C-alpha positions as CSV (number, residue, x, y, z in Angstrom):
1,M,0.0,0.0,0.0
2,I,2.8,2.4,1.1
3,E,6.2,1.9,-0.4
4,I,9.1,4.0,0.9
5,E,12.0,3.6,-1.5
6,A,15.5,4.8,-0.3
7,I,14.3,8.1,1.1
8,S,16.9,10.6,2.2
9,H,16.2,14.2,3.3
10,T,18.7,17.0,3.9
11,F,17.8,20.4,5.3
12,A,19.7,23.6,4.6
13,S,20.8,25.6,7.7
14,R,23.0,28.6,8.5
15,T,25.8,26.3,9.4
16,G,25.4,24.0,6.4
17,A,23.4,21.0,5.3
18,V,21.7,18.8,8.0
19,A,20.9,15.3,7.1
20,A,17.6,14.2,8.7
21,L,17.0,10.9,7.0
22,R,19.4,8.6,5.1
23,D,18.3,5.7,2.8
24,V,15.1,4.8,4.5
25,S,13.2,2.0,2.8
26,L,10.0,0.3,4.1
27,S,6.9,-1.4,2.9
28,I,3.6,-1.0,4.7
29,G,0.7,-3.3,3.8
30,T,-3.0,-2.5,3.4
31,G,-4.7,-2.4,6.9
32,E,-1.4,-2.6,8.7
33,F,-0.6,-0.5,11.8
34,V,3.0,0.6,11.9
35,A,4.7,2.6,14.7
36,V,7.8,4.6,14.1
37,L,10.0,4.9,17.2
38,G,13.2,6.7,17.8
39,R,15.0,9.4,19.9
40,S,14.2,13.1,19.5
41,G,15.7,14.5,16.3
42,C,16.0,11.2,14.5
43,G,13.7,12.2,11.6
44,K,10.5,10.5,12.6
45,S,8.3,13.5,11.8
46,T,10.3,14.3,8.7
47,L,9.5,10.7,7.5
48,L,5.8,11.1,8.2
49,R,5.6,14.5,6.4
50,T,7.4,13.0,3.4
51,I,4.8,10.2,3.3
52,A,2.1,12.8,3.5
53,G,3.5,14.8,0.6
54,L,4.2,17.8,2.7
55,L,8.0,17.5,2.1
56,R,9.9,16.4,-1.0
57,P,12.7,14.0,-0.3
58,T,16.2,14.9,-1.3
59,A,16.5,11.4,-2.7
60,G,14.2,8.4,-3.2
61,R,10.4,8.4,-3.4
62,V,7.2,7.4,-1.7
63,L,4.5,5.4,-3.5
64,V,0.9,5.0,-2.4
65,D,-1.0,2.2,-4.3
66,G,1.7,2.4,-6.9
67,A,1.5,6.2,-7.5
68,A,4.3,8.5,-6.6
69,V,3.5,11.0,-3.8
70,T,4.2,14.5,-5.0
71,R,1.7,16.5,-2.9
72,P,-0.8,16.1,0.0
73,S,-3.8,13.9,-0.6
74,R,-7.2,13.5,1.2
75,D,-6.6,9.8,0.9
76,V,-3.6,10.0,3.3
77,P,-4.3,12.7,5.9
78,L,-1.9,13.6,8.7
79,M,-3.1,14.1,12.3
80,F,-0.9,16.4,14.4
81,Q,-0.2,16.7,18.1
82,R,-2.7,19.5,18.5
83,P,-6.3,19.0,17.3
84,A,-6.6,22.5,15.5
85,L,-10.4,22.5,15.7
86,L,-12.1,25.7,14.5
87,P,-13.4,27.4,17.6
88,W,-16.4,28.9,15.9
89,R,-17.7,25.6,14.6
90,S,-19.4,22.8,16.6
91,V,-17.9,19.4,16.9
92,L,-20.1,18.0,14.1
93,D,-19.2,21.0,11.8
94,N,-15.5,20.4,12.5
95,V,-15.8,16.7,11.7
96,L,-17.5,17.5,8.4
97,L,-15.0,20.2,7.4
98,P,-13.0,17.8,5.0
99,V,-16.4,17.0,3.3
100,E,-16.9,20.7,2.5
101,F,-13.3,21.1,1.3
102,A,-13.8,18.1,-1.0
103,G,-16.9,19.8,-2.5
104,R,-19.2,17.0,-1.3
105,R,-22.7,17.0,0.2
106,R,-22.7,17.2,4.0
107,A,-25.9,15.3,4.1
108,A,-24.2,12.3,2.6
109,Y,-21.7,12.1,5.4
110,R,-23.9,12.8,8.5
111,E,-24.5,9.1,9.2
112,R,-20.7,8.5,8.8
113,A,-20.0,11.3,11.2
114,A,-22.5,10.0,13.7
115,E,-20.9,6.5,13.6
116,L,-17.4,8.0,14.2
117,L,-18.6,10.2,17.1
118,A,-20.2,7.2,18.7
119,L,-17.1,5.1,18.1
120,T,-15.0,7.6,19.9
121,G,-17.5,8.3,22.8
122,L,-18.5,11.7,21.4
123,D,-22.1,10.9,20.7
124,G,-24.2,13.7,22.2
125,A,-21.5,16.3,21.7
126,E,-22.4,17.1,18.1
127,R,-23.4,20.7,18.8
128,V,-20.8,21.4,21.5
129,A,-18.1,24.0,20.8
130,P,-14.5,22.9,21.0
131,A,-13.8,25.2,24.0
132,E,-16.2,23.1,26.0
133,L,-14.3,19.9,25.5
134,S,-11.4,18.5,27.3
135,G,-8.1,18.0,25.5
136,G,-8.8,14.3,25.0
137,M,-12.2,14.9,23.7
138,Q,-10.8,17.5,21.2
139,Q,-8.4,14.9,19.9
140,R,-11.2,12.5,19.5
141,A,-13.0,15.0,17.4
142,A,-9.9,15.6,15.3
143,L,-9.6,11.8,14.8
144,C,-13.2,11.7,13.5
145,R,-12.4,14.6,11.2
146,S,-9.4,12.7,9.8
147,L,-11.4,9.6,9.2
148,I,-14.6,11.1,7.8
149,L,-13.7,10.6,4.1
150,R,-12.6,7.0,4.7
151,P,-8.9,7.6,3.8
152,R,-6.8,4.7,2.6
153,A,-4.2,5.5,5.3
154,L,-4.0,7.7,8.3
155,L,-0.7,9.3,9.5
156,L,-0.4,10.2,13.2
157,D,2.4,12.5,14.5
158,E,2.4,11.9,18.3
159,P,-1.3,12.8,18.6
160,F,-1.6,12.0,22.3
161,S,1.7,13.5,23.5
162,A,0.1,16.6,25.1
163,L,-2.4,14.6,27.1
164,D,-2.2,13.2,30.6
165,A,-1.2,9.5,31.0
166,I,-4.7,8.2,31.7
167,T,-6.3,10.0,28.8
168,R,-3.5,8.9,26.6
169,T,-4.0,5.3,27.4
170,E,-7.8,5.6,26.9
171,L,-7.3,7.2,23.5
172,A,-4.7,4.6,22.5
173,G,-7.4,2.0,23.2
174,E,-9.9,3.8,21.1
175,L,-7.5,4.2,18.2
176,Q,-6.9,0.4,18.4
177,R,-10.7,-0.2,18.3
178,I,-11.0,2.2,15.3
179,H,-8.2,0.4,13.5
180,M,-9.9,-2.9,14.0
181,T,-13.3,-1.6,13.0
182,E,-12.3,0.6,10.0
183,G,-9.3,-1.4,8.7
184,T,-7.5,1.8,7.9
185,T,-3.7,1.6,7.3
186,M,-2.1,3.6,10.1
187,V,1.4,4.9,10.6
188,L,2.1,6.4,14.1
189,V,5.1,8.4,15.2
190,T,5.7,8.1,18.9
191,H,8.3,8.4,21.7
192,S,6.4,5.9,23.8
193,I,7.5,2.2,23.8
194,E,4.3,1.3,25.6
195,E,2.1,3.0,23.0
196,A,4.0,1.4,20.1
197,V,3.7,-2.1,21.5
198,L,0.0,-1.7,22.4
199,L,-1.0,-0.4,19.0
200,A,1.4,-1.6,16.3
201,D,1.7,-4.7,14.2
202,R,5.3,-3.7,13.5
203,V,7.5,-1.2,15.1
204,V,10.2,0.6,13.0
205,V,13.1,1.8,15.1
206,L,15.1,4.7,13.5
207,S,18.7,5.3,14.4
208,S,20.0,8.6,15.6
209,R,20.3,11.4,13.0
210,P,20.5,11.0,10.2
211,G,17.6,8.5,10.7
212,S,17.8,5.2,9.0
213,V,15.9,2.0,9.7
214,R,17.8,0.2,12.5
215,R,15.3,-2.5,13.2
216,V,11.8,-3.6,12.3
217,L,10.2,-5.5,15.1
218,A,7.0,-7.6,14.6
219,I,4.9,-7.4,17.8
220,G,2.8,-10.5,17.3
221,I,0.4,-10.0,20.1
222,P,-3.3,-10.9,19.3
223,R,-5.9,-8.2,19.2
224,P,-7.7,-6.7,21.0
225,R,-4.9,-5.7,23.4
226,A,-5.8,-4.3,26.8
227,A,-3.1,-2.3,28.6
228,D,-4.4,-3.4,32.0
229,S,-4.6,-7.1,31.1
230,G,-2.2,-9.4,32.9
231,A,-2.0,-11.6,29.8
232,Y,-1.2,-8.6,27.6
233,Q,1.4,-7.2,30.0
234,E,3.2,-10.6,30.1
235,S,3.2,-10.8,26.3
236,A,4.3,-7.2,25.9
237,G,7.3,-7.5,28.2
238,K,9.7,-9.1,25.7
239,P,9.1,-6.7,22.7
240,A,9.1,-3.7,25.1
241,A,12.4,-4.7,26.6
242,E,13.9,-5.2,23.1
243,L,12.7,-1.8,22.0
244,H,14.0,-0.2,25.2
245,H,17.5,-1.7,24.5
246,L,17.5,-0.5,20.9
247,L,16.7,3.1,22.0
248,L,19.3,3.1,24.8
249,T,22.1,1.9,22.5
250,G,21.1,4.3,19.7
251,G,23.5,4.9,16.9
252,H,23.6,2.7,13.8
């Protein structure tokens, strides 16, 4: 579904060129959930923005369903750390915003919006203003907005990092449920080993800058995964320890 072929990215700076990524190659299958893990500055967000078509790689290319990515697409939206909801629009109107941008009829997507709001626990909040929602609820609304047009893939750039630990765990569980229900291909950038193991089918560990693929680890834990389940915690121990060791040793 997503093919990343020998991507490199170099930024210009006052002191000279800075290599963010070097020769990154990866295949992501349809319906797969992949987490990208690495230390700060290793190029995780640069990789995600390149997949989204927001950045042009210095070398290499990204293909989605066989077509080269040259610009952003509604089929592969990117969800950021902040929800960026429009404060003058209700939750429902924010969720339906991509429908309007696409020039489609809102009425045709009202049922879809209701399903997503119910799936994320926001049913009943359709007419509420974003300012009346907690941070976690705002991110739920932003997630519904990202999924309203049934994208082929969803890219997530640390979407829960600004939330408290309990809310973050709850939203990770909801994201897993959405992935299982919708079957959307997902690529998540995260600093959290626990989040990566809970959500991903595979975890891609990037080396220190310039980021390159150091290891791809298959998680292999049956779904659904419950963070507070003893069976899950026992199964998650080994991959979590391996990922922790890879991050600690860093380098190439």
